[in-house]
C-alpha positions, 0 to 999 in steps of 0.5 A: 265654669261650674260654680264650685271652682268659681268659688275655690278660685275667688277664696284662693285669690282673697287667701293670696291678697291677704297673704302677699298684701304688698303684691297687686292683685293682678300680679298674683298667680290664679289657681288653675282647676284642671279636669285631670286627676292631678287638677282634681286633687290639687282643687280638693287639697287647696279648698279644705286647707282654704276652709280650715281644715287639714289635707295633704296629697299622699304619693304612693308611686315609687321614685327612680334612682339614676345612681343605681339605675332602677325604680325603688317602690314607695313604702306607702301601704298599697291602697293608700288614698290620694288625699288624708285629711282631717274635717271637723275632727274626723279622718277623711280619706279621698281617692280621686278617680277620673273617666274609666279610672276604678278602685283597685281591690287594695283601694277597697280593702283600705276604704273598709278599714278606714270606715270600720276605724270611725274614718270617713272614705270618699271617692271624688270623680270631679269637683262639684261632686266632691262640693255637694259632698263636702257641704252635705258633710258640713251639715252633719258635723 
């Protein structure tokens, strides 16, 4: 397992030990960092929140309403990144792309708008790459 993933799992475990001090450490659920888009998104959100930043996952998919028998589109703006966060007082949007997945035109347009407004935009393809970017960013803040 890569160093960054081990660091995240250990940080998560320490946080759970503090939060649930009456639960034996072996009974605490361990964070699983998977290589798929959901796993990477969860890992990044966890890392940022465990390090005192704000981070939340943004779902842009709609939902199925069985009583109507149809799919209702989301009200989230097209091109919105998977993760919205605040790091060192700056807005940061993080788009997760795994394998052959590429950014859409709407995502490129959103990236340009965020950067023009003074925010940061990052495309994460794996956790190690995210950690390198994060550590470089923290040196600048």
